[in-house]
N, CA, C and O atoms as a GROMACS GRO file, in nm:
protein
  568
    1MET      N    1   2.032  -3.245  -3.492
    1MET     CA    2   2.008  -3.109  -3.457
    1MET      C    3   1.884  -3.098  -3.367
    1MET      O    4   1.783  -3.165  -3.391
    2GLU      N    5   1.891  -3.014  -3.267
    2GLU     CA    6   1.778  -2.999  -3.176
    2GLU      C    7   1.673  -2.907  -3.239
    2GLU      O    8   1.706  -2.807  -3.303
    3GLU      N    9   1.549  -2.944  -3.219
    3GLU     CA   10   1.440  -2.862  -3.273
    3GLU      C   11   1.409  -2.750  -3.173
    3GLU      O   12   1.391  -2.776  -3.055
    4GLU      N   13   1.404  -2.627  -3.222
    4GLU     CA   14   1.378  -2.512  -3.135
    4GLU      C   15   1.232  -2.511  -3.092
    4GLU      O   16   1.145  -2.561  -3.162
    5SER      N   17   1.209  -2.455  -2.977
    5SER     CA   18   1.074  -2.445  -2.925
    5SER      C   19   0.993  -2.348  -3.010
    5SER      O   20   1.044  -2.243  -3.051
    6LYS      N   21   0.868  -2.382  -3.036
    6LYS     CA   22   0.784  -2.298  -3.120
    6LYS      C   23   0.693  -2.208  -3.038
    6LYS      O   24   0.598  -2.150  -3.092
    7THR      N   25   0.720  -2.195  -2.908
    7THR     CA   26   0.642  -2.106  -2.825
    7THR      C   27   0.720  -1.980  -2.798
    7THR      O   28   0.843  -1.980  -2.793
    8ILE      N   29   0.648  -1.874  -2.780
    8ILE     CA   30   0.710  -1.744  -2.751
    8ILE      C   31   0.704  -1.724  -2.600
    8ILE      O   32   0.597  -1.728  -2.541
    9PRO      N   33   0.821  -1.701  -2.536
    9PRO     CA   34   0.818  -1.677  -2.390
    9PRO      C   35   0.751  -1.543  -2.360
    9PRO      O   36   0.774  -1.444  -2.430
   10HIS      N   37   0.668  -1.541  -2.258
   10HIS     CA   38   0.600  -1.417  -2.220
   10HIS      C   39   0.570  -1.421  -2.071
   10HIS      O   40   0.579  -1.524  -2.005
   11GLN      N   41   0.534  -1.304  -2.022
   11GLN     CA   42   0.493  -1.293  -1.884
   11GLN      C   43   0.343  -1.270  -1.881
   11GLN      O   44   0.290  -1.196  -1.964
   12ILE      N   45   0.276  -1.333  -1.789
   12ILE     CA   46   0.133  -1.312  -1.778
   12ILE      C   47   0.109  -1.170  -1.731
   12ILE      O   48   0.166  -1.127  -1.631
   13GLY      N   49   0.027  -1.096  -1.803
   13GLY     CA   50  -0.003  -0.959  -1.765
   13GLY      C   51   0.094  -0.858  -1.821
   13GLY      O   52   0.079  -0.739  -1.792
   14GLY      N   53   0.192  -0.897  -1.899
   14GLY     CA   54   0.284  -0.801  -1.959
   14GLY      C   55   0.402  -0.771  -1.871
   14GLY      O   56   0.425  -0.837  -1.770
   15VAL      N   57   0.477  -0.672  -1.910
   15VAL     CA   58   0.597  -0.634  -1.839
   15VAL      C   59   0.562  -0.546  -1.720
   15VAL      O   60   0.447  -0.505  -1.704
   16HIS      N   61   0.663  -0.518  -1.638
   16HIS     CA   62   0.639  -0.439  -1.517
   16HIS      C   63   0.596  -0.296  -1.550
   16HIS      O   64   0.509  -0.241  -1.482
   17THR      N   65   0.655  -0.236  -1.651
   17THR     CA   66   0.620  -0.098  -1.685
   17THR      C   67   0.534  -0.100  -1.810
   17THR      O   68   0.585  -0.083  -1.921
   18ASP      N   69   0.406  -0.119  -1.794
   18ASP     CA   70   0.311  -0.117  -1.904
   18ASP      C   71   0.274   0.028  -1.930
   18ASP      O   72   0.190   0.085  -1.860
   19VAL      N   73   0.336   0.088  -2.031
   19VAL     CA   74   0.320   0.231  -2.057
   19VAL      C   75   0.178   0.263  -2.098
   19VAL      O   76   0.126   0.368  -2.059
   20LEU      N   77   0.113   0.178  -2.173
   20LEU     CA   78  -0.023   0.207  -2.216
   20LEU      C   79  -0.122   0.204  -2.100
   20LEU      O   80  -0.220   0.278  -2.100
   21ARG      N   81  -0.098   0.119  -2.002
   21ARG     CA   82  -0.192   0.107  -1.891
   21ARG      C   83  -0.160   0.203  -1.777
   21ARG      O   84  -0.252   0.257  -1.716
   22PHE      N   85  -0.031   0.225  -1.746
   22PHE     CA   86   0.006   0.303  -1.628
   22PHE      C   87   0.075   0.435  -1.659
   22PHE      O   88   0.108   0.509  -1.566
   23GLY      N   89   0.098   0.467  -1.785
   23GLY     CA   90   0.165   0.591  -1.819
   23GLY      C   91   0.316   0.576  -1.812
   23GLY      O   92   0.368   0.470  -1.778
   24LEU      N   93   0.385   0.685  -1.844
   24LEU     CA   94   0.531   0.682  -1.843
   24LEU      C   95   0.582   0.677  -1.700
   24LEU      O   96   0.530   0.746  -1.612
   25PRO      N   97   0.684   0.595  -1.674
   25PRO     CA   98   0.737   0.587  -1.538
   25PRO      C   99   0.812   0.715  -1.502
   25PRO      O  100   0.876   0.777  -1.587
   26GLY      N  101   0.803   0.753  -1.375
   26GLY     CA  102   0.873   0.871  -1.327
   26GLY      C  103   1.010   0.835  -1.274
   26GLY      O  104   1.024   0.743  -1.193
   27VAL      N  105   1.112   0.906  -1.318
   27VAL     CA  106   1.247   0.879  -1.275
   27VAL      C  107   1.281   0.960  -1.150
   27VAL      O  108   1.366   0.920  -1.071
   28LYS      N  109   1.214   1.073  -1.133
   28LYS     CA  110   1.247   1.161  -1.021
   28LYS      C  111   1.226   1.092  -0.886
   28LYS      O  112   1.306   1.109  -0.795
   29SER      N  113   1.118   1.014  -0.874
   29SER     CA  114   1.092   0.946  -0.747
   29SER      C  115   1.196   0.838  -0.718
   29SER      O  116   1.219   0.804  -0.602
   30ASP      N  117   1.260   0.783  -0.822
   30ASP     CA  118   1.365   0.683  -0.801
   30ASP      C  119   1.496   0.747  -0.759
   30ASP      O  120   1.573   0.687  -0.684
   31ILE      N  121   1.523   0.869  -0.807
   31ILE     CA  122   1.650   0.936  -0.780
   31ILE      C  123   1.645   1.012  -0.648
   31ILE      O  124   1.733   0.996  -0.563
   32VAL      N  125   1.542   1.094  -0.631
   32VAL     CA  126   1.532   1.181  -0.515
   32VAL      C  127   1.472   1.103  -0.399
   32VAL      O  128   1.368   1.038  -0.414
   33GLY      N  129   1.535   1.110  -0.286
   33GLY     CA  130   1.485   1.041  -0.168
   33GLY      C  131   1.374   1.120  -0.102
   33GLY      O  132   1.327   1.220  -0.155
   34ALA      N  133   1.335   1.075   0.014
   34ALA     CA  134   1.231   1.143   0.089
   34ALA      C  135   1.285   1.276   0.143
   34ALA      O  136   1.406   1.295   0.157
   35HIS      N  137   1.193   1.365   0.171
   35HIS     CA  138   1.230   1.494   0.229
   35HIS      C  139   1.292   1.469   0.367
   35HIS      O  140   1.249   1.378   0.438
   36PRO      N  141   1.393   1.548   0.406
   36PRO     CA  142   1.458   1.525   0.536
   36PRO      C  143   1.361   1.528   0.655
   36PRO      O  144   1.376   1.452   0.750
   37LEU      N  145   1.262   1.617   0.649
   37LEU     CA  146   1.165   1.624   0.757
   37LEU      C  147   1.080   1.497   0.762
   37LEU      O  148   1.047   1.447   0.870
   38GLU      N  149   1.044   1.445   0.645
   38GLU     CA  150   0.964   1.322   0.640
   38GLU      C  151   1.042   1.204   0.696
   38GLU      O  152   0.987   1.124   0.772
   39SER      N  153   1.169   1.193   0.661
   39SER     CA  154   1.249   1.082   0.714
   39SER      C  155   1.270   1.097   0.864
   39SER      O  156   1.274   0.997   0.936
   40SER      N  157   1.284   1.220   0.912
   40SER     CA  158   1.299   1.240   1.056
   40SER      C  159   1.171   1.205   1.131
   40SER      O  160   1.176   1.146   1.239
   41LEU      N  161   1.054   1.240   1.074
   41LEU     CA  162   0.927   1.204   1.136
   41LEU      C  163   0.909   1.052   1.140
   41LEU      O  164   0.859   0.999   1.239
   42GLN      N  165   0.950   0.982   1.035
   42GLN     CA  166   0.939   0.837   1.034
   42GLN      C  167   1.029   0.773   1.138
   42GLN      O  168   0.991   0.676   1.202
   43SER      N  169   1.149   0.828   1.156
   43SER     CA  170   1.238   0.770   1.257
   43SER      C  171   1.186   0.797   1.398
   43SER      O  172   1.198   0.712   1.486
   44VAL      N  173   1.128   0.916   1.420
   44VAL     CA  174   1.071   0.947   1.551
   44VAL      C  175   0.953   0.855   1.581
   44VAL      O  176   0.938   0.805   1.692
   45ARG      N  177   0.869   0.832   1.479
   45ARG     CA  178   0.756   0.741   1.498
   45ARG      C  179   0.804   0.600   1.533
   45ARG      O  180   0.745   0.533   1.617
   46GLY      N  181   0.912   0.556   1.467
   46GLY     CA  182   0.966   0.424   1.497
   46GLY      C  183   1.015   0.413   1.640
   46GLY      O  184   0.993   0.312   1.706
   47VAL      N  185   1.082   0.518   1.688
   47VAL     CA  186   1.132   0.518   1.826
   47VAL      C  187   1.015   0.521   1.924
   47VAL      O  188   1.018   0.451   2.026
   48GLU      N  189   0.911   0.601   1.894
   48GLU     CA  190   0.795   0.606   1.983
   48GLU      C  191   0.722   0.472   1.988
   48GLU      O  192   0.679   0.429   2.095
   49GLU      N  193   0.709   0.406   1.873
   49GLU     CA  194   0.645   0.274   1.869
   49GLU      C  195   0.724   0.174   1.954
   49GLU      O  196   0.665   0.094   2.026
   50ALA      N  197   0.857   0.178   1.944
   50ALA     CA  198   0.940   0.086   2.021
   50ALA      C  199   0.926   0.112   2.172
   50ALA      O  200   0.922   0.018   2.251
   51MET      N  201   0.920   0.240   2.210
   51MET     CA  202   0.903   0.274   2.352
   51MET      C  203   0.767   0.227   2.404
   51MET      O  204   0.758   0.172   2.513
   52LYS      N  205   0.661   0.249   2.324
   52LYS     CA  206   0.528   0.204   2.365
   52LYS      C  207   0.523   0.052   2.378
   52LYS      O  208   0.463  -0.002   2.472
   53ARG      N  209   0.587  -0.016   2.284
   53ARG     CA  210   0.590  -0.163   2.287
   53ARG      C  211   0.662  -0.212   2.413
   53ARG      O  212   0.616  -0.306   2.479
   54GLN      N  213   0.774  -0.147   2.446
   54GLN     CA  214   0.849  -0.187   2.565
   54GLN      C  215   0.770  -0.159   2.693
   54GLN      O  216   0.775  -0.238   2.787
   55CYS      N  217   0.697  -0.048   2.697
   55CYS     CA  218   0.613  -0.018   2.814
   55CYS      C  219   0.504  -0.124   2.830
   55CYS      O  220   0.474  -0.165   2.942
   56LYS      N  221   0.444  -0.167   2.719
   56LYS     CA  222   0.340  -0.271   2.726
   56LYS      C  223   0.398  -0.404   2.771
   56LYS      O  224   0.333  -0.480   2.843
   57VAL      N  225   0.521  -0.433   2.728
   57VAL     CA  226   0.586  -0.556   2.774
   57VAL      C  227   0.608  -0.550   2.924
   57VAL      O  228   0.585  -0.648   2.995
   58ASN      N  229   0.653  -0.436   2.973
   58ASN     CA  230   0.679  -0.421   3.116
   58ASN      C  231   0.550  -0.427   3.198
   58ASN      O  232   0.550  -0.481   3.308
   59LEU      N  233   0.440  -0.371   3.145
   59LEU     CA  234   0.314  -0.367   3.219
   59LEU      C  235   0.235  -0.497   3.211
   59LEU      O  236   0.190  -0.550   3.312
   60TYR      N  237   0.217  -0.548   3.089
   60TYR     CA  238   0.123  -0.658   3.067
   60TYR      C  239   0.189  -0.792   3.033
   60TYR      O  240   0.121  -0.894   3.030
   61GLY      N  241   0.318  -0.792   3.006
   61GLY     CA  242   0.385  -0.915   2.969
   61GLY      C  243   0.417  -0.918   2.820
   61GLY      O  244   0.371  -0.834   2.744
   62ALA      N  245   0.496  -1.016   2.782
   62ALA     CA  246   0.545  -1.022   2.644
   62ALA      C  247   0.439  -1.064   2.544
   62ALA      O  248   0.452  -1.035   2.425
   63ALA      N  249   0.333  -1.132   2.588
   63ALA     CA  250   0.232  -1.181   2.495
   63ALA      C  251   0.139  -1.071   2.445
   63ALA      O  252   0.086  -1.081   2.334
   64PHE      N  253   0.119  -0.966   2.523
   64PHE     CA  254   0.024  -0.861   2.486
   64PHE      C  255   0.066  -0.786   2.359
   64PHE      O  256  -0.017  -0.771   2.269
   65PRO      N  257   0.190  -0.738   2.347
   65PRO     CA  258   0.228  -0.672   2.221
   65PRO      C  259   0.228  -0.766   2.101
   65PRO      O  260   0.202  -0.724   1.989
   66LEU      N  261   0.257  -0.894   2.125
   66LEU     CA  262   0.252  -0.991   2.016
   66LEU      C  263   0.108  -1.010   1.966
   66LEU      O  264   0.085  -1.021   1.846
   67LYS      N  265   0.013  -1.014   2.059
   67LYS     CA  266  -0.128  -1.026   2.021
   67LYS      C  267  -0.173  -0.901   1.945
   67LYS      O  268  -0.245  -0.911   1.845
   68GLU      N  269  -0.132  -0.784   1.992
   68GLU     CA  270  -0.166  -0.659   1.922
   68GLU      C  271  -0.109  -0.658   1.780
   68GLU      O  272  -0.177  -0.617   1.686
   69GLU      N  273   0.014  -0.703   1.765
   69GLU     CA  274   0.077  -0.706   1.633
   69GLU      C  275   0.005  -0.804   1.541
   69GLU      O  276  -0.012  -0.777   1.422
   70LEU      N  277  -0.039  -0.918   1.594
   70LEU     CA  278  -0.115  -1.014   1.516
   70LEU      C  279  -0.249  -0.955   1.473
   70LEU      O  280  -0.289  -0.972   1.358
   71ASP      N  281  -0.317  -0.886   1.563
   71ASP     CA  282  -0.443  -0.819   1.527
   71ASP      C  283  -0.420  -0.714   1.420
   71ASP      O  284  -0.500  -0.701   1.326
   72ARG      N  285  -0.312  -0.639   1.432
   72ARG     CA  286  -0.280  -0.535   1.334
   72ARG      C  287  -0.254  -0.596   1.197
   72ARG      O  288  -0.297  -0.541   1.095
   73GLN      N  289  -0.183  -0.710   1.193
   73GLN     CA  290  -0.156  -0.776   1.064
   73GLN      C  291  -0.284  -0.830   1.002
   73GLN      O  292  -0.303  -0.820   0.881
   74ILE      N  293  -0.372  -0.887   1.082
   74ILE     CA  294  -0.499  -0.940   1.030
   74ILE      C  295  -0.584  -0.827   0.975
   74ILE      O  296  -0.640  -0.839   0.866
   75LEU      N  297  -0.596  -0.717   1.050
   75LEU     CA  298  -0.680  -0.606   1.006
   75LEU      C  299  -0.621  -0.530   0.888
   75LEU      O  300  -0.695  -0.466   0.813
   76SER      N  301  -0.490  -0.534   0.870
   76SER     CA  302  -0.431  -0.463   0.755
   76SER      C  303  -0.452  -0.541   0.626
   76SER      O  304  -0.439  -0.483   0.518
   77ARG      N  305  -0.485  -0.669   0.633
   77ARG     CA  306  -0.508  -0.750   0.514
   77ARG      C  307  -0.652  -0.746   0.467
   77ARG      O  308  -0.681  -0.781   0.353
   78PHE      N  309  -0.745  -0.704   0.554
   78PHE     CA  310  -0.886  -0.704   0.521
   78PHE      C  311  -0.918  -0.582   0.436
   78PHE      O  312  -0.908  -0.469   0.482
   79GLN      N  313  -0.956  -0.606   0.310
   79GLN     CA  314  -0.989  -0.497   0.219
   79GLN      C  315  -1.102  -0.539   0.127
   79GLN      O  316  -1.127  -0.657   0.106
   80ARG      N  317  -1.169  -0.437   0.074
   80ARG     CA  318  -1.270  -0.463  -0.029
   80ARG      C  319  -1.199  -0.491  -0.161
   80ARG      O  320  -1.083  -0.453  -0.178
   81PRO      N  321  -1.267  -0.557  -0.255
   81PRO     CA  322  -1.207  -0.574  -0.387
   81PRO      C  323  -1.188  -0.437  -0.453
   81PRO      O  324  -1.263  -0.344  -0.424
   82PRO      N  325  -1.087  -0.423  -0.541
   82PRO     CA  326  -1.067  -0.294  -0.606
   82PRO      C  327  -1.189  -0.256  -0.687
   82PRO      O  328  -1.246  -0.340  -0.757
   83GLY      N  329  -1.229  -0.132  -0.679
   83GLY     CA  330  -1.346  -0.088  -0.752
   83GLY      C  331  -1.388   0.050  -0.708
   83GLY      O  332  -1.306   0.133  -0.668
   84VAL      N  333  -1.517   0.074  -0.715
   84VAL     CA  334  -1.571   0.206  -0.691
   84VAL      C  335  -1.564   0.244  -0.543
   84VAL      O  336  -1.530   0.357  -0.511
   85ILE      N  337  -1.597   0.152  -0.454
   85ILE     CA  338  -1.599   0.182  -0.311
   85ILE      C  339  -1.462   0.152  -0.251
   85ILE      O  340  -1.417   0.037  -0.254
   86PRO      N  341  -1.393   0.253  -0.198
   86PRO     CA  342  -1.260   0.229  -0.141
   86PRO      C  343  -1.268   0.161  -0.004
   86PRO      O  344  -1.370   0.169   0.064
   87SER      N  345  -1.160   0.095   0.034
   87SER     CA  346  -1.152   0.033   0.166
   87SER      C  347  -1.126   0.140   0.269
   87SER      O  348  -1.037   0.224   0.252
   88SER      N  349  -1.202   0.138   0.377
   88SER     CA  350  -1.185   0.241   0.479
   88SER      C  351  -1.084   0.199   0.585
   88SER      O  352  -1.026   0.286   0.651
   89MET      N  353  -1.060   0.069   0.603
   89MET     CA  354  -0.965   0.017   0.702
   89MET      C  355  -0.999   0.067   0.842
   89MET      O  356  -0.910   0.101   0.920
   90LEU      N  357  -1.127   0.072   0.875
   90LEU     CA  358  -1.173   0.124   1.003
   90LEU      C  359  -1.121   0.043   1.121
   90LEU      O  360  -1.083   0.101   1.223
   91GLY      N  361  -1.118  -0.089   1.109
   91GLY     CA  362  -1.068  -0.173   1.218
   91GLY      C  363  -0.922  -0.146   1.248
   91GLY      O  364  -0.882  -0.139   1.364
   92LEU      N  365  -0.840  -0.131   1.142
   92LEU     CA  366  -0.698  -0.102   1.160
   92LEU      C  367  -0.678   0.036   1.223
   92LEU      O  368  -0.592   0.053   1.310
   93GLU      N  369  -0.758   0.134   1.180
   93GLU     CA  370  -0.747   0.267   1.239
   93GLU      C  371  -0.786   0.266   1.386
   93GLU      O  372  -0.729   0.340   1.466
   94THR      N  373  -0.880   0.182   1.423
   94THR     CA  374  -0.921   0.172   1.563
   94THR      C  375  -0.810   0.111   1.648
   94THR      O  376  -0.782   0.159   1.758
   95VAL      N  377  -0.748   0.004   1.597
   95VAL     CA  378  -0.643  -0.064   1.674
   95VAL      C  379  -0.518   0.022   1.686
   95VAL      O  380  -0.457   0.026   1.793
   96THR      N  381  -0.479   0.091   1.579
   96THR     CA  382  -0.356   0.170   1.582
   96THR      C  383  -0.374   0.306   1.648
   96THR      O  384  -0.275   0.370   1.685
   97GLY      N  385  -0.498   0.352   1.663
   97GLY     CA  386  -0.520   0.481   1.727
   97GLY      C  387  -0.521   0.597   1.629
   97GLY      O  388  -0.531   0.712   1.672
   98THR      N  389  -0.511   0.572   1.500
   98THR     CA  390  -0.512   0.682   1.403
   98THR      C  391  -0.652   0.733   1.377
   98THR      O  392  -0.668   0.834   1.308
   99LEU      N  393  -0.753   0.667   1.430
   99LEU     CA  394  -0.890   0.712   1.413
   99LEU      C  395  -0.913   0.845   1.486
   99LEU      O  396  -0.997   0.924   1.445
  100ASP      N  397  -0.838   0.868   1.592
  100ASP     CA  398  -0.853   0.990   1.671
  100ASP      C  399  -0.787   1.111   1.608
  100ASP      O  400  -0.817   1.224   1.646
  101HIS      N  401  -0.697   1.090   1.512
  101HIS     CA  402  -0.625   1.201   1.450
  101HIS      C  403  -0.700   1.249   1.327
  101HIS      O  404  -0.734   1.169   1.240
  102PHE      N  405  -0.724   1.378   1.319
  102PHE     CA  406  -0.794   1.438   1.206
  102PHE      C  407  -0.698   1.533   1.138
  102PHE      O  408  -0.673   1.643   1.187
  103GLY      N  409  -0.644   1.491   1.025
  103GLY     CA  410  -0.541   1.569   0.957
  103GLY      C  411  -0.593   1.644   0.837
  103GLY      O  412  -0.711   1.638   0.803
  104PHE      N  413  -0.501   1.714   0.772
  104PHE     CA  414  -0.532   1.794   0.654
  104PHE      C  415  -0.588   1.708   0.542
  104PHE      O  416  -0.683   1.748   0.474
  105GLU      N  417  -0.531   1.590   0.524
  105GLU     CA  418  -0.573   1.503   0.413
  105GLU      C  419  -0.713   1.446   0.434
  105GLU      O  420  -0.772   1.394   0.340
  106ASP      N  421  -0.766   1.453   0.556
  106ASP     CA  422  -0.898   1.398   0.582
  106ASP      C  423  -1.011   1.482   0.525
  106ASP      O  424  -1.119   1.429   0.497
  107TYR      N  425  -0.988   1.611   0.507
  107TYR     CA  426  -1.098   1.693   0.456
  107TYR      C  427  -1.064   1.772   0.331
  107TYR      O  428  -1.155   1.831   0.272
  108LEU      N  429  -0.940   1.778   0.288
  108LEU     CA  430  -0.908   1.854   0.167
  108LEU      C  431  -0.836   1.774   0.059
  108LEU      O  432  -0.807   1.830  -0.047
  109ASN      N  433  -0.808   1.650   0.081
  109ASN     CA  434  -0.725   1.578  -0.015
  109ASN      C  435  -0.792   1.447  -0.059
  109ASN      O  436  -0.728   1.342  -0.055
  110ASP      N  437  -0.918   1.453  -0.100
  110ASP     CA  438  -0.985   1.333  -0.150
  110ASP      C  439  -0.950   1.316  -0.297
  110ASP      O  440  -0.986   1.400  -0.380
  111SER      N  441  -0.879   1.209  -0.329
  111SER     CA  442  -0.831   1.189  -0.466
  111SER      C  443  -0.946   1.165  -0.563
  111SER      O  444  -0.930   1.188  -0.683
  112ARG      N  445  -1.060   1.119  -0.515
  112ARG     CA  446  -1.173   1.096  -0.606
  112ARG      C  447  -1.233   1.225  -0.657
  112ARG      O  448  -1.302   1.224  -0.759
  113GLU      N  449  -1.209   1.336  -0.588
  113GLU     CA  450  -1.262   1.465  -0.631
  113GLU      C  451  -1.162   1.544  -0.713
  113GLU      O  452  -1.188   1.660  -0.747
  114SER      N  453  -1.049   1.486  -0.744
  114SER     CA  454  -0.944   1.553  -0.819
  114SER      C  455  -0.980   1.559  -0.968
  114SER      O  456  -1.056   1.477  -1.018
  115GLU      N  457  -0.923   1.658  -1.038
  115GLU     CA  458  -0.945   1.671  -1.182
  115GLU      C  459  -0.869   1.564  -1.259
  115GLU      O  460  -0.908   1.529  -1.371
  116THR      N  461  -0.762   1.510  -1.200
  116THR     CA  462  -0.681   1.411  -1.268
  116THR      C  463  -0.719   1.269  -1.229
  116THR      O  464  -0.643   1.175  -1.255
  117PHE      N  465  -0.834   1.251  -1.166
  117PHE     CA  466  -0.877   1.119  -1.121
  117PHE      C  467  -0.907   1.029  -1.240
  117PHE      O  468  -0.980   1.067  -1.332
  118ARG      N  469  -0.847   0.911  -1.238
  118ARG     CA  470  -0.875   0.810  -1.340
  118ARG      C  471  -0.947   0.695  -1.272
  118ARG      O  472  -0.901   0.646  -1.168
  119PRO      N  473  -1.060   0.651  -1.327
  119PRO     CA  474  -1.130   0.539  -1.263
  119PRO      C  475  -1.043   0.414  -1.263
  119PRO      O  476  -0.963   0.392  -1.354
  120LEU      N  477  -1.060   0.334  -1.162
  120LEU     CA  478  -0.979   0.213  -1.145
  120LEU      C  479  -1.027   0.102  -1.236
  120LEU      O  480  -1.147   0.088  -1.262
  121ASP      N  481  -0.934   0.022  -1.283
  121ASP     CA  482  -0.968  -0.095  -1.363
  121ASP      C  483  -0.985  -0.212  -1.267
  121ASP      O  484  -0.887  -0.270  -1.221
  122MET      N  485  -1.110  -0.246  -1.238
  122MET     CA  486  -1.139  -0.349  -1.139
  122MET      C  487  -1.082  -0.485  -1.181
  122MET      O  488  -1.033  -0.560  -1.096
  123HIS      N  489  -1.089  -0.516  -1.309
  123HIS     CA  490  -1.041  -0.647  -1.355
  123HIS      C  491  -0.890  -0.659  -1.337
  123HIS      O  492  -0.841  -0.763  -1.293
  124HIS      N  493  -0.816  -0.553  -1.371
  124HIS     CA  494  -0.671  -0.558  -1.353
  124HIS      C  495  -0.635  -0.566  -1.205
  124HIS      O  496  -0.543  -0.638  -1.168
  125GLY      N  497  -0.708  -0.492  -1.120
  125GLY     CA  498  -0.682  -0.497  -0.977
  125GLY      C  499  -0.699  -0.635  -0.919
  125GLY      O  500  -0.619  -0.678  -0.836
  126MET      N  501  -0.803  -0.706  -0.961
  126MET     CA  502  -0.823  -0.843  -0.912
  126MET      C  503  -0.718  -0.938  -0.968
  126MET      O  504  -0.677  -1.032  -0.900
  127GLU      N  505  -0.674  -0.915  -1.094
  127GLU     CA  506  -0.568  -1.000  -1.150
  127GLU      C  507  -0.440  -0.984  -1.071
  127GLU      O  508  -0.370  -1.083  -1.046
  128VAL      N  509  -0.406  -0.860  -1.032
  128VAL     CA  510  -0.284  -0.837  -0.954
  128VAL      C  511  -0.298  -0.900  -0.817
  128VAL      O  512  -0.204  -0.963  -0.768
  129ARG      N  513  -0.413  -0.885  -0.754
  129ARG     CA  514  -0.433  -0.940  -0.620
  129ARG      C  515  -0.425  -1.093  -0.621
  129ARG      O  516  -0.376  -1.153  -0.525
  130LEU      N  517  -0.473  -1.157  -0.728
  130LEU     CA  518  -0.470  -1.302  -0.737
  130LEU      C  519  -0.339  -1.355  -0.792
  130LEU      O  520  -0.319  -1.477  -0.796
  131GLY      N  521  -0.248  -1.265  -0.834
  131GLY     CA  522  -0.118  -1.308  -0.882
  131GLY      C  523  -0.117  -1.346  -1.029
  131GLY      O  524  -0.020  -1.407  -1.075
  132LEU      N  525  -0.219  -1.312  -1.103
  132LEU     CA  526  -0.225  -1.343  -1.245
  132LEU      C  527  -0.157  -1.238  -1.331
  132LEU      O  528  -0.119  -1.266  -1.445
  133SER      N  529  -0.141  -1.117  -1.278
  133SER     CA  530  -0.083  -1.007  -1.353
  133SER      C  531   0.016  -0.935  -1.263
  133SER      O  532   0.012  -0.946  -1.141
  134LYS      N  533   0.105  -0.861  -1.325
  134LYS     CA  534   0.204  -0.785  -1.249
  134LYS      C  535   0.175  -0.636  -1.263
  134LYS      O  536   0.107  -0.593  -1.356
  135GLY      N  537   0.227  -0.560  -1.171
  135GLY     CA  538   0.208  -0.417  -1.176
  135GLY      C  539   0.131  -0.369  -1.056
  135GLY      O  540   0.080  -0.450  -0.978
  136PRO      N  541   0.121  -0.239  -1.039
  136PRO     CA  542   0.047  -0.186  -0.925
  136PRO      C  543  -0.103  -0.210  -0.943
  136PRO      O  544  -0.153  -0.210  -1.055
  137VAL      N  545  -0.173  -0.231  -0.832
  137VAL     CA  546  -0.316  -0.250  -0.838
  137VAL      C  547  -0.383  -0.122  -0.885
  137VAL      O  548  -0.475  -0.125  -0.967
  138TYR      N  549  -0.336  -0.011  -0.832
  138TYR     CA  550  -0.391   0.118  -0.868
  138TYR      C  551  -0.287   0.192  -0.952
  138TYR      O  552  -0.175   0.211  -0.905
  139PRO      N  553  -0.319   0.233  -1.073
  139PRO     CA  554  -0.222   0.304  -1.156
  139PRO      C  555  -0.186   0.437  -1.093
  139PRO      O  556  -0.270   0.504  -1.033
  140SER      N  557  -0.060   0.475  -1.108
  140SER     CA  558  -0.015   0.602  -1.050
  140SER      C  559  -0.068   0.716  -1.133
  140SER      O  560  -0.082   0.705  -1.255
  141ILE      N  561  -0.098   0.827  -1.067
  141ILE     CA  562  -0.153   0.943  -1.135
  141ILE      C  563  -0.042   1.032  -1.187
  141ILE      O  564  -0.065   1.113  -1.277
  142ILE      N  565   0.078   1.019  -1.132
  142ILE     CA  566   0.190   1.106  -1.171
  142ILE      C  567   0.233   1.078  -1.312
  142ILE      O  568   0.326   1.141  -1.362
   0.00000   0.00000   0.00000
């Protein structure tokens, strides 16, 4: 007779939906898709990006948009460790041109000033970033 293993199988960091750490999962966001206007804006942005990329290929050659995309990928990965000071992503905003746009969320929607703000768990955020734990780095507020 084979001897059964005396270890208990587990996942490092727990299951994907850790109710005690992240709250109850929301089903509405899984069922309901994006707003029609939001999806239309995303498709328009995609078409505009493709047109700009093609114009740059025609003007400067095929290597220029590839270099820009490489710079964008490098700058999108540069972040501070999770904690009190958020990452500003200033370099990425400069390259993409979003630094020039000043929207509603820039002056009225700071999540740190919200009544429902929960401080971040820096240790869990670093565990997720290093691949030791599963789950979102920042717990959802919903």
